[in-house]
BAKENU-851599 format. One record per residue (C-alpha): x, y, z. Coordinates in steps of 0.5 Angstrom, whole numbers, plus 2048, in hexadecimal, padded with zeros to 3 digits. Last residue first. Layout:
// BAKENU-851599
XYZ ...
***
This chain:
// BAKENU-851599
82F7D6800 8337DC801 8347DE7F9 82E7DB7F7 82A7DE7FC 82D7E57FA 82C7E47F2 8247E67F2 8257EB7F7 82B7EE7F3 8277EE7ED 8217F27F1 8267F77F3 8297F87EC 8237F97E9 8207FE7EE 8278027ED 8268017E5 81F8047E6 82180A7EA 82780C7E6 82280B7DF 81D8107E2 8228157E4 8268157DE 8208157D9 81D81B7DD 82381F7DE 82581E7D6 81E8207D4 81E8267D9 8258287D7 8248277CF 81D82A7CF 8168287CF 81282C7D3 80C82E7CE 80782A7D3 8068257CD 80D8247CC 80F8237D3 80A81E7D4 80A81A7CD 81281A7CD 8138187D4 80E8127D3 8118107CD 8188107D0 81680C7D6 8118077D3 8168037CF 81C8027D4 8178027DA 8137FC7D7 81A7F97D7 81C7FB7DE 8167F87E1 8167F27DD 81D7F07DF 81C7F17E6 8157ED7E5 8197E77E2 8187E67DB 8117E37D8 8107E97D3 8097EA7D0 8057ED7D6 80A7F17DA 80D7F47D4 8067F57D1 8037F87D7 8097FC7D8 8087FF7D1 8018017D2 8038047D9 8088087D5 80380A7D0 7FD80C7D5 80280F7DA 8058147D4 7FD8167D2 7FB8177DA 80181B7DB 80081F7D5 7F98207D7 7FA8227DE 7FF8277DC 7FA82A7D7 7F582A7DD 7F982E7E2 7FA82A7E8 7F68297EE 7EF8267EB 7F28237E5 7F88207E9 7F381D7EE 7F08197E8 7F78177E5 7F98147EC 7F28107EC 7F380E7E5 7FA80C7E6 7F88087ED 7F28057E8 7F88037E3 7FC8007E9 7F67FB7EA 7F97F77E4 7FE7F47E9 7FD7F67F0 8047F57F3 8097F57ED 8057FA7E9 8057FE7F0 80D7FD7F0 80D7FF7E9 8098057EA 80E8077F0 8148067EC 81180A7E6 80F8107EB 8168117EE 8198137E7 8148187E7 81781C7EC 81D81E7E7 8188217E3 8158257E8 81C8287E9 81D8297E2 81682C7E2 8188327E7 8158377E2 80E8337E2 80D8357EA 8068347EB 8038307E6 80A82B7E5 80982B7ED 8028297ED 8048237E8 8098217EC 8058217F2 7FF81D7EF 8048187EC 8088177F2 8028177F7 7FF8117F2 80680D7F2 80780E7FA 80080C7FC 8018067F8 8088047FA 806805801 800800800 
***
């Protein structure tokens, strides 16, 4: 439940932050990396319930943020969630590999859709968003891979 609450809250807060202080877009784009990690944790625990969590976050974003920001967020999430769903449904790789593969495919698309729709697609913003998201998902991948190997090493 903590990942679910953190995921919904992060989406709403990031969209609010972009609405209220758009000049800090590089900072908010770095924070976006956390959302992808939380989304993957929610998807791992709740499966397709992650879509309901995304809808709740987007409705709350629409109420608390500028409609253009909420629409850009909804569009970007819809495409990236579809990519994640396809990767999780089609591939039979271990969970940590599916998380990284889905992120490698969805992160760039999500980034370009969101920042393109809000008119903030600059090299600094896109670079920061991509770097923070990939660093985060790679850290999760490494932790999960290490946990899988740990019993084999100690056992």
